[in-house]
N, C-alpha and C positions, 0 to 999 in steps of 0.2 A: 586314810584320806582323815584330812582333819575334821574336828566337829565342826559345824556351823554355829557361830555365836548365836543365842536367842534369848529372849526377853522374860517369855513365858509362853508355858506349853500346859495343853488341855488335853487331856488323856484320857480316853475312853474307856471306864475303869469296872470293873466287875467285882473286886474284891476275892476275887480267885488267886490258885499260887501264883499264875504268870504275871497278870499284871501288877498284885503286888509287889512283887519284885522290881517291876518294872518302873512303879512307882520311885521307889526306894533309889534305882538306878540311877533313873531322870534326874533325879534328884543332883545324888553325890557326881554323875559326871557332867551335867550339865549348869549345875547351880543356880538355877532359874529358881521363879515363882512355879508353882504347879498348883494347876486347878483340877480336880477329879471330878470327870461326869461318868454318873451310872443313868442309863434308862431304864424305867420300870416299864417294862411290856407283857409285865405278870409273872413273874419269877417266883411272886408271893415271898414269905417269911426269910427267900435269899439275901432280900434287900436289907434287913433289919438292921444288922452289925457292920453295914459297908460304910456310913458316913463317919463312927466311932473309928475304923479301922482303916480310913484314907487318913482320917487325921494323923493317928498315931504311927502313919509309914510313910508321914513327908509332905503332905497333901496343904498348899496351904489353903483353898476353897474346895469347897465340895457341892458340887449340884446331883442332887438326887429327882429327873422331873418324870411325872405320871405322863407314859405318850402312848398309854391301852388305845384310847379311843383314835386316836391316829394311827396310831399301827395299824389296826384291824380296817379301819372305815378306806382310810387312804392306801394301803399298801396290799393287807392279807386280801380282801372285798376286790379290787382289782383283777389280782392276778385267779382268785376263783373264779372271776368270771369271763376267764379264758381258762378253765379246767386244766391250770398247768401242772404236769406233773414230769418230774425228771427221770430219766432210763426206766420210766414204767412204773417207780417206783413210790419217788421221793417228793414229796409235797411241800419241798424248798422251805421248812420253817426255819432254820441257819439263814440260808440267802436271804430272806423276802425281810430279815431284819437290820441288815447291816446298813442298806440306801437310810432307813432314820434314824439309824443312829449316828452316820457321819453328816445326815442333815443337824440334827440338832447341836452335836459335836464345834461344826463349822458357824452357828448361828451364836452360841456359846463361845467361839474364838473370836468373833467379831465384837461379842457386846465386852468381854472383857477385854478387848485391844491385844492377842494374845496371838504371836505371832509364827507359833508352831503348835503341832497336834499330832498323835500319837495313839497308838495300837496295841494289843498282845498278840497278835496276830503269827502265827511263823513265818519264815521264809519258804516252808514247802504248802502252805496252805492256799484256799482259796478266799482266804476273809481279807487277807493282805491286799489282795485285790479289789475285793467288794470296798472297802473301808478308804483306800485312796480313791480310787473313781469319782467316789463320790466329795473325797476333799476337794480334789481339781476342779470338777464338777462348778462347786460353789466359792472358788477363789483357787485360779490358776497358779497362784503367786505362795501359796501354802507350803512353810517347810515341814517335811513329812518327816517324823523320826519312828523307824521299826528297829526297836532294840534286837529283836531277832535277828534282822541284817547288820548288827554293828557289833552286837557283844561276842565276848569269848563263852556265854552259858548255852554251852551247845547239848547240854541233854538234862533228864529229869533230874540225876542225881547232883550236877553241877547246879543246878536253881535250887534245891533243896539247899545244899551246903551253905551258897550264898544267904539266903532264909534264915539261916540258922546264924549266920555269922552276924546277920543285919537286924535279929530280934524280930523277923517276921514269921508269922502262924505260918503251919501248913497246914492246907484243908484237903490234901491228896493222903490217904493212909493206905497201907498195907489190904484191909479191907475193905475200901474200894479203890483199886488202882486203874482209875480210868477217869477223863474227865467231860464234863458233860456242859452243858447251854440250853438253858430254860427260857421262854415266852409261852404267851395266850397263845399259840400255834401250833406249838410241839415242846419237846424236848428230846435232845442226843445225847449221844455218848460214842466215844470215842477213845483209842490209845487203850494202853496195859494188856490187858488178859485179850480186849477184843480185838489184837492182832493178830489172834492166830484165830485165823479163818475158819478152819473147822470146828473150833469149839464154838457151843453154843451159848448164847449169856447166860449169866445164874439169874434166877430167878429174883433176886432181891437189888438188882440192877433198876429194876424199873419203878416208874413214883405215881403215874397219873393211871396207870392200868390194874386193871386186877388181872391176875392168870386166869386166860380163858377157859383153864379146865375146870377154876373153882368159881369161877364167874358165875349171878343168880343161874336155878333150875328152868324159870318162868322168862319167859321174852316180854320183850317192852315194845309199844307202838310207841312210834313218833311223827308228829306232823309240823313239817317246817312250810313258812309261808315266803315265798320271792317274791320283788317287786324290781323288776328291770334289772333281775341278774343277780339283784342282792338279797339275801335272808333279812327278815324282819322281823318273824312273829316265829314260836313255839310252841303248840298246842295253843294257837289262839291269844295268847298272848305275847305283846308288841315287847321287841327287848331293843337298846342300843346296841351297837354292832361288836363292840366289847362283853357285853353282858353277856349278846347269843352264844358266841362262841366259849367264850367260860362254862354255860350251862350247859354247852352238848358237849365240854369237857368231862362234864360229872355224869352226865350219863353215858357217855363213848367209853369213859375208864371202868363204870361199874362193871360194863360187860365185854370187857378187856377188847375194846375194840382200836384199832391201830397202830400197833405193831409192826415195824419194817425193820428189817436185816438185809442189808444192803453192803455193797463191795460196788464204788460209785465208782467214775473217771472224774478224777477232780479236773480243773481247768489246766491247774498247771502240766500236767499230762501223764501224774503216776495215780496208780489205784489205790482208794482206801476203803477201811470198814466202817459203815455209821451204821450205828441203831438209832432207831427213832420211834418215839413214840405220837402219834397225832391222832388222839379220840375224834375230838370236837370237827378237826379238818377231814377226817375220813369222812362222817358221818356229812359235812355241808357238800363235801363234792359227790355223794351219791344222790345227795338229794338235788343241787343245783344240777346233775345231768339228767334226774327224771324229771324236771320241771321243761327242761330243756326237747327232750323228747316228745312232749307233748303240744308243744308251742313252737319251736324253731323248724324254719324251712330244711326240707333237705339237701339243697344242693349249700344253701346258707354255712347249713352244720358241715359239709363235705369241705368247702375251704377254709372253717374255722380249726374244724380237727387239722388238717392238713399243716395248719401253723403251730401248734400247741408244743411240738419238741422245738420248734426255731425261740417261741416265747419262753420255756423253760429254760433255755439254754439260754437266751439274754439274762432271765435272774438270776439263775444259777452263776454263771461266769461274772455277773457285777454290773451287769451296764442299765441297770434300770433308769438313769437318768439320761439315757442315749435318747436320739432324734428316732432309732427303728422300735426303741418298746412304745416309746408315742405314737409313731404311727401304726402298729400292732394295735394298740388298746384302744384306738378313735374307731378301727374296724371291729373290732372285738365289743366294744360299748354298744355301737350302732345295731348288733346282732342280738344284744341282749334287751332291744328296749319290748321285746314281746315276750319276754321269759318274766311271767306275772303268775303265777299257781301255788298249788301247795302239792307236797312229795310226800307220799307214809311210806315211813320207814320199820320195819322187823329188826330190834337190836337184840341179838342173843349168842354168845359166846364166843367173841370173837368176830362175828360177822355183822355184816350192815349190808342190809337188802333192801330194795326198794319194793314195796308192795300195792302201791297205788300212786296216781297221780291226779290233778285237775287241773284245770283251769275255766276258772267263768268267762273270761275276757277275751282269749286268745288263745284258746285250744285249737290244734287244725285237724282234731280227730273227729272224721264225720262217720257216724256209724252204719248210715244208708252206702257209701262206699264202703266201708272195711269188711261188713257181716259178710258171714258165711251163709248164712240164712238167704232164702229168695231176696233179690233187691228189682225195684224199678229203673235205677240210674248207669247201670254198670252193665255193655254190653260184654261177655266173658270171651265171644268170638272176636272180638277187636284186637286181645293179646296177639291171634295169631299172625297178622302183619308186624305189628308190636315186634315181636321174636325174627320174625322172617329180615327185617329192617337189621335190627340190631345183630342177626347170626352174617350176615353179608361178606362182611371182612374173615371172617374166619371159613367160609366158605369158599371165597375167591382164594385164598390160601392153600385148601386143600386140593382144592383144581387145580390149581396150580403147579402143585409137588408132584402131582398124579400126571402130570403132564412131560415131567422131566426123568 
C-alpha cells in the first residue's frame, strides 16, 4: 500500500526503544516535519533526557506537558469511583493513561496544524486500539500512522539493528530484558523474560515497591478521607489528587503493597503476561470500598457492583470517550454522592487491610438495629415470615419434584 502524503506528524513519544526508532523511521520514510510529544503522567526522572534525545533523533519540535493533575483528577478518580478492576486483579494503570495522551496529542495536532499522528503501539497489543479510538473521537479525518503495522522491523533484533545503523541509543539491555511503562498510578512490565509464564519475576525488576519480605516489621496505619467518592486527604492533610496518589505510592511502596502478576486477556484476542506495581492505587481502592461499606445503600451497591466488569472492560478496550462509558459514569457518580467519610487502613508486608471506617454525615450503620445486645427496635420473630416468603419458590420446586 502506497504511503499517504503528509506534511506534519505528531508522535506520542516516550524516548524508549520503540518510539526512538519510530521517530527516525517516520522522518526517513515520510520526509516531513516531526513533532514529538511526551506526557508527564508521573514518570519521574525518566523524562529528563527526552527532549534532548528527541531532537537528536530527528524531531523538529518537542512538547513535554505536565498532565499529572488532569490525569488523576479526570481519569484515575472517575475510574476509581467505579471500583474498576480488570479480570479481578489489574487496576488499569496503562489503560487509563492512553485516552489522556490521545486527547493532548490531538490538541497539539490542532495547534500545530498537523495532518497526521503516530504512536509506538504494536499490531498485537491493546494500546493501538486505545490511542486510535481516542484520535478518531477528536478528529474523524485524522491520518493515523502505526509503524508497527507498516514496517518490516518485526522483531527486537531488527529494531536493535536499525537503532545501531541510525545511531539511536538502546535503553533495553541484557541486564533488564523487559519493557516497562510508568505513570502516577502504576508501572507495568512485559516481554522478555516475563514471557516464560512459569518464571517468577526477578526482584531487581521492581521499581515502586519494596519486597514484602524486606518491608518494615512494624505496621503503619493511614487514614484517608473521601468526599463524594474522591480521596481528598491523608491523615488529616488535604492534598490535590496527584499529590495524594503520589503520597500513597510512597507509603504503599515502603510496605511492598500493590504487586500483581497477571496472565490477562488482551482485547485483540490473545493472552499476555503483565506484571504491575500499583501501591497507591491498591490503597486507594481498598479505602474507597471501606467508605462505601458504611455509606452506600445495599441495592445501589449491588447494581453498581454488577457493572464493574463492564466498566473495566470499556476502559481496558479503549472506549473511554464512548457514550456507554459516559452513561455508566453518570450512574456511578450519582451513587457516590453519599460516599463521604474516612477509612482507616493497616499497611504491613504487602498487605493493605481496612481496620476502621466512619462517616459523620452519611453513615447507614445504626447500632440500635445492628447490635447483638438487647434492643428495642427490631423484633427477631419477624424474620420467620421473611424467611418463609423468600423460601417459597424453593419449597414449591421441591414439592413439584416430589410429585414426579
